[in-house]
Steps between C-alpha positions, in 0.01 A plus 500: 500500500794401299477225234711259705260514795202457270656187345563352844140569604369340182705186568366485854142528371564226243610269779179571690270506197641286220431619151218314331603243242480602138173432323661227291586301813145531629363384165747209487392386846134525400566311176684223683218463755242494220689231307535291815124527566420397141738203522344387828150526350610308189647219710188475717277488192723236343486289818119525505490389136733206570283390793185522285675300228608228746146468632356483148748230397418298811126526432542403133711199592232384744233541232716310251541213747122482538455503123743208460255277690193608300351282230591614150153524346624691199743217427208254469355699211831548323631143512612367168417154399809352343 
């Protein structure tokens, strides 16, 4: 075979079987997918924390409202006589 025919055959094979991407491209794709996964996990964890915080604040406000109606026994002992 002459070199010209070999080059044509190689081009035909490349069209059928594309050359694999360089290793750097594969690593970049993996790195991008990994960063996306970490960002998604971080956002989900943050949302769970925010929901917990909202529930805690709501519960504390309810407890504070209940405490507002309680008798201040400690205040009886600490009253100053002016």
